FITI-882805 format. One line per field, with one value per residue (C-alpha): residue number from 1; residue in three letters; x, y, z. Coordinates in nm, 4 decimals. Example, Ala and Ser with C-alpha at 12.3 -4.5 7.8 and 13.67 -1.06 7.14 Angstrom:
2
num	1	2
residuo	ALA	SER
u	1.2300	1.3670
v	-0.4500	-0.1060
w	0.7800	0.7140
//
This chain:
357
num	1	2	3	4	5	6	7	8	9	10	11	12	13	14	15	16	17	18	19	20	21	22	23	24	25	26	27	28	29	30	31	32	33	34	35	36	37	38	39	40	41	42	43	44	45	46	47	48	49	50	51	52	53	54	55	56	57	58	59	60	61	62	63	64	65	66	67	68	69	70	71	72	73	74	75	76	77	78	79	80	81	82	83	84	85	86	87	88	89	90	91	92	93	94	95	96	97	98	99	100	101	102	103	104	105	106	107	108	109	110	111	112	113	114	115	116	117	118	119	120	121	122	123	124	125	126	127	128	129	130	131	132	133	134	135	136	137	138	139	140	141	142	143	144	145	146	147	148	149	150	151	152	153	154	155	156	157	158	159	160	161	162	163	164	165	166	167	168	169	170	171	172	173	174	175	176	177	178	179	180	181	182	183	184	185	186	187	188	189	190	191	192	193	194	195	196	197	198	199	200	201	202	203	204	205	206	207	208	209	210	211	212	213	214	215	216	217	218	219	220	221	222	223	224	225	226	227	228	229	230	231	232	233	234	235	236	237	238	239	240	241	242	243	244	245	246	247	248	249	250	251	252	253	254	255	256	257	258	259	260	261	262	263	264	265	266	267	268	269	270	271	272	273	274	275	276	277	278	279	280	281	282	283	284	285	286	287	288	289	290	291	292	293	294	295	296	297	298	299	300	301	302	303	304	305	306	307	308	309	310	311	312	313	314	315	316	317	318	319	320	321	322	323	324	325	326	327	328	329	330	331	332	333	334	335	336	337	338	339	340	341	342	343	344	345	346	347	348	349	350	351	352	353	354	355	356	357
residuo	UNK	UNK	UNK	UNK	UNK	UNK	UNK	UNK	UNK	UNK	UNK	UNK	UNK	UNK	UNK	UNK	UNK	UNK	UNK	UNK	UNK	UNK	UNK	UNK	UNK	UNK	UNK	UNK	UNK	UNK	UNK	UNK	UNK	UNK	UNK	UNK	UNK	UNK	UNK	UNK	UNK	UNK	UNK	UNK	UNK	UNK	UNK	UNK	UNK	UNK	UNK	UNK	UNK	UNK	UNK	UNK	UNK	UNK	UNK	UNK	UNK	UNK	UNK	UNK	UNK	UNK	UNK	UNK	UNK	UNK	UNK	UNK	UNK	UNK	UNK	UNK	UNK	UNK	UNK	UNK	UNK	UNK	UNK	UNK	UNK	UNK	UNK	UNK	UNK	UNK	UNK	UNK	UNK	UNK	UNK	UNK	UNK	UNK	UNK	UNK	UNK	UNK	UNK	UNK	UNK	UNK	UNK	UNK	UNK	UNK	UNK	UNK	UNK	UNK	UNK	UNK	UNK	UNK	UNK	UNK	UNK	UNK	UNK	UNK	UNK	UNK	UNK	UNK	UNK	UNK	UNK	UNK	UNK	UNK	UNK	UNK	UNK	UNK	UNK	UNK	UNK	UNK	UNK	UNK	UNK	UNK	UNK	UNK	UNK	UNK	UNK	UNK	UNK	UNK	UNK	UNK	UNK	UNK	UNK	UNK	UNK	UNK	UNK	UNK	UNK	UNK	UNK	UNK	UNK	UNK	UNK	UNK	UNK	UNK	UNK	UNK	UNK	UNK	UNK	UNK	UNK	UNK	UNK	UNK	UNK	UNK	UNK	UNK	UNK	UNK	UNK	UNK	UNK	UNK	UNK	UNK	UNK	UNK	UNK	UNK	UNK	UNK	UNK	UNK	UNK	UNK	UNK	UNK	UNK	UNK	UNK	UNK	UNK	UNK	UNK	UNK	UNK	UNK	UNK	UNK	UNK	UNK	UNK	UNK	UNK	UNK	UNK	UNK	UNK	UNK	UNK	UNK	UNK	UNK	UNK	UNK	UNK	UNK	UNK	UNK	UNK	UNK	UNK	UNK	UNK	UNK	UNK	UNK	UNK	UNK	UNK	UNK	UNK	UNK	UNK	UNK	UNK	UNK	UNK	UNK	UNK	UNK	UNK	UNK	UNK	UNK	UNK	UNK	UNK	UNK	UNK	UNK	UNK	UNK	UNK	UNK	UNK	UNK	UNK	UNK	UNK	UNK	UNK	UNK	UNK	UNK	UNK	UNK	UNK	UNK	UNK	UNK	UNK	UNK	UNK	UNK	UNK	UNK	UNK	UNK	UNK	UNK	UNK	UNK	UNK	UNK	UNK	UNK	UNK	UNK	UNK	UNK	UNK	UNK	UNK	UNK	UNK	UNK	UNK	UNK	UNK	UNK	UNK	UNK	UNK	UNK	UNK	UNK	UNK	UNK	UNK	UNK	UNK	UNK	UNK	UNK	UNK	UNK	UNK	UNK	UNK	UNK	UNK	UNK	UNK	UNK	UNK	UNK	UNK	UNK	UNK	UNK	UNK	UNK	UNK	UNK	UNK
u	9.3157	9.6649	9.7655	9.6087	9.7788	10.1081	10.0531	9.9559	10.3119	10.4643	10.3616	10.7407	10.6545	10.5985	10.2303	10.1647	10.0100	9.7031	9.6821	9.7080	9.4479	9.2014	9.2398	9.2304	8.8675	8.7317	8.8765	9.1565	9.4412	9.6875	9.6754	9.7219	9.4704	9.6910	9.8077	9.4475	9.4477	9.7719	9.6374	9.3180	9.4951	9.7494	9.4272	9.2159	9.5419	9.6149	9.2359	9.2064	9.5098	9.4184	9.0616	9.1128	9.0532	8.7202	8.7106	8.7545	8.5367	8.2577	8.3220	8.3304	8.0244	7.8809	7.9917	7.8897	7.5124	7.5048	7.6466	7.3239	7.1202	7.1803	6.9411	6.6932	6.3591	6.4371	6.2153	6.4128	6.7541	6.6814	6.5682	6.8844	7.1702	7.0139	7.0021	7.3370	7.4839	7.3851	7.5120	7.8600	7.8407	7.7653	7.9857	8.3046	8.1877	8.0934	8.3571	8.5840	8.3410	8.3084	8.6897	8.7572	8.5304	8.7344	9.0465	8.9650	8.8687	9.1721	9.4167	9.2204	9.2740	9.6302	9.6944	9.4944	9.3839	9.0450	8.8725	8.5496	8.4661	8.0796	8.1556	8.2643	7.9312	7.7441	7.6248	7.8404	7.6712	8.0091	8.0181	7.6848	7.9040	7.9853	8.2781	8.4131	8.3593	8.5655	8.8285	8.8597	8.8213	9.1792	9.3380	9.6952	9.5535	9.3492	9.6539	9.8354	9.5988	9.5837	9.9327	9.9224	9.6623	9.8765	10.1806	10.0029	9.8788	10.1731	10.3379	10.0589	10.0606	10.4500	10.4033	10.1647	10.3615	10.6875	10.5009	10.3343	10.6943	10.8682	10.5993	10.5336	10.7659	10.5663	10.2078	10.3062	10.3462	10.0255	9.8357	10.0859	10.1039	9.8025	9.5256	9.6607	9.9296	9.7063	9.6228	9.9601	10.0603	9.7660	9.8503	10.2382	10.1411	9.8483	10.1379	10.3644	10.1018	9.9804	10.3467	10.4114	10.0732	10.1500	10.5098	10.3866	10.0942	10.3330	10.6093	10.3318	10.2000	10.5078	10.5779	10.2313	10.2448	10.5408	10.3920	10.0891	10.2489	10.4761	10.1826	10.0035	10.2720	10.2965	9.9088	9.8904	10.2309	10.1803	10.2852	10.4519	10.1334	9.9226	10.1580	10.1116	9.7430	9.7258	9.9167	9.7040	9.3949	9.5555	9.7087	9.4976	9.5901	9.8978	9.6921	9.3940	9.6801	9.8694	9.5261	9.4284	9.7481	9.7417	9.3813	9.5043	9.7985	9.5669	9.3208	9.6182	9.7458	9.4173	9.3637	9.7127	9.6635	9.3420	9.5288	9.7894	9.5357	9.3919	9.7632	9.9147	10.2490	10.4704	10.8598	11.0523	11.4226	11.3765	11.3457	11.3733	11.1329	10.8082	10.5928	10.3073	10.1764	9.8261	9.7893	9.4453	9.4019	9.0741	9.0498	9.4151	9.5578	9.8774	10.0504	9.9997	10.1556	9.8650	10.1277	10.4602	10.6369	10.9546	11.0426	10.7706	10.5295	10.7050	10.6766	10.2963	10.2852	10.4261	10.2590	9.9147	10.0210	10.1030	9.7736	9.5955	9.7871	9.9665	10.3081	10.6003	10.9375	11.2949	11.4232	11.6789	11.7297	11.3355	11.2208	11.4535	11.3952	11.0282	11.0283	11.2205	11.0678	10.7102	10.4730	10.1155	9.8193	10.0862	10.1475	10.4885	10.6945	10.8406	11.1862	11.0280	10.7954	11.0412	11.0867	10.7591	10.6461	10.8360	10.7341	10.3540	10.4305	10.5911	10.2992	10.0281	10.2454	10.2464	9.8805	9.8094	10.0081	9.8200	9.5269	9.6636	9.6575
v	8.9499	8.9112	8.7712	9.0651	9.3154	9.0896	9.1297	9.4630	9.5551	9.3365	9.5344	9.6083	9.5494	9.8234	9.8209	9.6005	9.7968	9.5400	9.7271	10.0610	10.0253	9.8755	10.1624	10.4281	10.2404	10.2914	10.6492	10.6131	10.8579	11.0698	11.4304	11.7681	12.0137	12.2574	12.2867	12.3457	12.5977	12.7492	12.7741	12.9450	13.2190	13.2744	13.2937	13.5095	13.8007	13.8058	13.8632	14.1199	14.2694	14.3080	14.4185	14.6601	14.9499	14.8261	14.7219	15.0877	15.2369	15.0021	15.1040	15.4861	15.4529	15.2713	15.5188	15.7825	15.6556	15.5944	15.9461	16.1128	15.8835	16.0624	16.3497	16.1301	15.9867	15.6457	15.4232	15.5865	15.5451	15.1709	15.0968	15.2504	15.1688	14.7818	14.7371	14.8990	14.7215	14.3796	14.4308	14.5364	14.2386	13.9956	14.1612	14.1211	13.7896	13.5525	13.5652	13.4862	13.1953	13.0496	13.0533	12.8896	12.6195	12.5690	12.6361	12.3416	12.0795	12.1371	12.1252	11.7670	11.6518	11.7470	11.5593	11.2456	11.2057	11.1098	10.9206	10.7824	10.6218	10.5526	10.3754	10.7358	10.8572	10.5739	10.5979	10.4325	10.3373	10.3655	10.7508	10.7381	10.5620	10.8060	10.5331	10.5586	10.9215	10.9903	10.7458	10.9672	11.2824	11.1900	11.0016	11.0716	11.2677	11.5017	11.5386	11.6272	11.8671	12.0676	12.0783	12.2373	12.4602	12.6161	12.6490	12.8154	13.0481	13.0903	13.1822	13.4194	13.6075	13.6477	13.7357	14.0444	14.1670	14.1771	14.3885	14.5975	14.6721	14.7432	15.0098	15.1326	15.4553	15.5427	15.4952	15.7258	15.9857	15.9440	16.2100	16.4722	16.3626	16.4005	16.1979	16.0299	15.9050	15.6592	15.4747	15.3975	15.3020	15.0678	14.9399	14.8590	14.6812	14.4767	14.3996	14.2846	14.0774	13.9098	13.8077	13.6752	13.4849	13.3103	13.1892	13.0550	12.8689	12.7333	12.6445	12.4427	12.3097	12.1649	12.0089	11.8573	11.7230	11.5482	11.4274	11.3084	11.0705	10.9166	10.8580	10.7018	10.4830	10.3853	10.3192	10.0815	9.8848	9.5030	9.2453	8.9116	8.7129	9.0029	8.9802	8.5497	8.6085	8.8405	8.6334	8.3251	8.5627	8.6476	8.3267	8.0821	7.8401	7.6271	7.3178	7.3836	7.4741	7.1244	6.9420	7.0923	7.0305	6.6570	6.6434	6.7531	6.5291	6.2326	6.3694	6.3839	6.0519	5.8689	6.0605	5.9453	5.5508	5.5871	5.7158	5.4232	5.1555	5.2601	5.2790	5.0809	5.0318	5.1573	5.2727	5.2474	5.3572	5.1116	5.2142	5.5921	5.7024	5.5641	5.6911	5.5232	5.5629	5.5143	5.4305	5.2679	5.2499	5.4081	5.6355	5.8158	5.9942	5.9807	5.8167	6.0424	6.0648	6.0058	5.9681	6.0119	6.0096	6.0010	5.7959	5.7375	5.8231	5.6081	5.2990	5.3864	5.3808	5.0521	4.8845	5.0133	4.8923	4.5335	4.5245	4.6445	4.3756	4.6570	4.5430	4.7173	4.7691	4.8664	5.1433	5.3907	5.6525	5.6233	5.6677	5.9793	6.1402	6.1048	6.2544	6.5383	6.6195	6.5478	6.6902	6.4520	6.4785	6.5413	6.3962	6.2373	6.4362	6.2732	6.2276	5.9339	5.7788	5.4458	5.3457	5.4060	5.1847	4.9237	4.9539	4.9030	4.6241	4.4504	4.5484	4.4475	4.1004	4.0409	4.1183	3.8629	3.5758	3.6315	3.6180	3.2587	3.3931
w	10.0436	10.1374	9.8060	9.6442	9.8291	9.7946	9.4062	9.4048	9.5942	9.3217	9.0134	8.8816	8.5165	8.2577	8.1141	7.7838	7.5020	7.5597	7.9033	7.8132	7.5045	7.7503	7.9660	7.6893	7.5593	7.9354	7.9314	8.1500	8.0085	8.1691	8.1240	8.2776	8.3930	8.4444	8.0476	7.9710	8.2741	8.1200	7.7668	7.8865	8.0966	7.8051	7.5392	7.7940	7.8592	7.4760	7.4336	7.6525	7.5544	7.1613	7.2919	7.5232	7.2644	7.1931	7.5708	7.6716	7.4397	7.5678	7.8901	7.8963	7.6556	7.9771	8.2404	8.0194	8.0056	8.3797	8.4549	8.2459	8.3974	8.7152	8.5618	8.4276	8.5517	8.7404	8.5009	8.1966	8.3315	8.4533	8.0843	7.9246	8.1589	8.2143	7.8522	7.7639	8.0766	7.9540	7.5760	7.7487	7.9747	7.6741	7.4560	7.6974	7.8268	7.5644	7.3341	7.6490	7.7441	7.3722	7.3401	7.6523	7.5402	7.2153	7.3680	7.6308	7.4001	7.1358	7.4556	7.5822	7.2265	7.1712	7.5127	7.4612	7.1261	7.0013	7.3468	7.3081	7.6857	7.7392	8.0424	8.1812	8.1254	8.2694	8.6359	8.9234	9.2328	9.3979	9.3720	9.5824	9.8872	10.1530	10.2671	9.8731	9.8900	10.1718	10.0633	9.7252	9.9510	10.1126	9.8343	9.6892	9.3741	9.5873	9.8181	9.4838	9.3589	9.7013	9.7331	9.3280	9.4600	9.7586	9.5145	9.2948	9.5239	9.7133	9.3840	9.2755	9.6155	9.6186	9.2562	9.3598	9.6434	9.4191	9.1770	9.4302	9.5932	9.2746	9.1481	9.5162	9.4544	9.1503	9.2856	9.5772	9.3460	9.1668	9.3675	9.2488	8.8861	8.5972	8.5871	8.2506	8.4778	8.6586	8.3793	8.2624	8.5886	8.5900	8.2830	8.3602	8.7044	8.4940	8.2127	8.4551	8.6451	8.3488	8.2480	8.6252	8.5951	8.2514	8.3614	8.7058	8.5329	8.2740	8.5467	8.7411	8.4353	8.2648	8.6355	8.6517	8.3160	8.3723	8.7242	8.5486	8.3128	8.5920	8.7925	8.5170	8.4566	8.7880	8.8136	8.4728	8.6531	8.5776	8.8132	8.6107	8.7145	8.5257	8.2129	8.2577	8.2592	7.9803	7.7932	7.8244	7.7480	7.4048	7.3242	7.4955	7.8201	7.7188	7.8315	7.5646	7.3271	7.3602	7.4030	7.0420	6.8694	7.0389	6.9019	6.5523	6.5204	6.5944	6.3426	6.0648	6.1295	6.1062	5.7565	5.6649	5.7892	5.6046	5.2975	5.3395	5.3553	4.9920	4.8775	4.5711	4.7265	4.9968	4.9700	5.2259	5.3200	5.5299	5.8246	5.8390	5.5805	5.4146	5.1154	5.0030	4.6520	4.4908	4.1085	3.9925	3.6293	3.4561	3.8252	3.8479	3.5614	3.7216	4.0639	4.3713	4.6913	4.9480	5.2671	5.3756	5.7475	5.8945	6.1938	6.4248	6.1209	5.8963	6.1466	6.1519	5.7664	5.7494	6.0084	5.8362	5.4990	5.6371	5.8073	5.4591	5.2665	5.1001	4.9127	5.0601	4.8950	4.9954	4.7793	4.9435	4.6550	4.5789	4.8959	4.9607	4.6302	4.6906	5.0250	4.9355	4.5994	4.5829	4.8631	5.0096	4.7392	4.4964	4.1385	4.0768	3.8435	3.5315	3.6808	3.8797	3.6256	3.5301	3.8938	4.0294	3.7077	3.7910	4.1525	4.0231	3.8413	4.1084	4.3758	4.0808	4.0810	4.4535	4.4834	4.1840	4.3393	4.6597	4.4676	4.3254	3.9591
//
């Protein structure tokens, strides 16, 4: 545990793209709920202002129906007022609710983009744990939410008081003004309050967006050990990679030495380079390079050729030319035909002499 705590306090490196991708796959992304709230408030206010004539007509009709119901039987008045009140309620609230859902989806999408995280939907037993619930209750995230709520409440209360004090002189004169003056005064107060509310929400949402980005980056920070572990997972354990390279080299050497044992002749430089050439009349159309090497590999080729009885000749210029211009399993180009033909004739004479012909 001490090691874990020490490592968690040593997260000084920025998150890698893989860590961010994994977090996004799990649904862990940064977003500001305040931006969504601000967009909702702004759209609602715009809808109310644009629909105010229709709202006024509907409310006036409902008020007239209620007044007419006073002189009607109770059952009839209840039926008329109830149906009209339900119709007005749905007409005024359903568009706002549908718009809220659409705006919420659009704003969330613009903030985080397309995210599909089934892990967020799966039941989590830790959420049912009272201890974990208490920890989340007093977490830094909840503390920040409380501070934001207090800040917004304080700003909204201050805004209400400021508008009330600014219009208090006009409200005092309303009892002596024409009836339509009350509606105008209330409309002025509503517009000022709406403008102030939008400003407050926008101010808080901008601060919250910067904080959420900072908090998310801090949460995703990694230690050097995390980066090394991720590098191992991406590229493989260095020890395993080294072992694989070693096995590949051994396999390549075995194939090379097997080709040398079937070669017709080996030409050397004399110690730095070694090239094995094979030509079997009736089997090969042209001489072909079956192996070549430099340094240690050249020594292995010479050793394998000596063990297999393959003739070895020292020819510096030919060895250099073949090593630089011809790859393994390639036929010889025309510029080397004459020199290699003499080399093969010499090798054939060596084999014949060994066989006592």
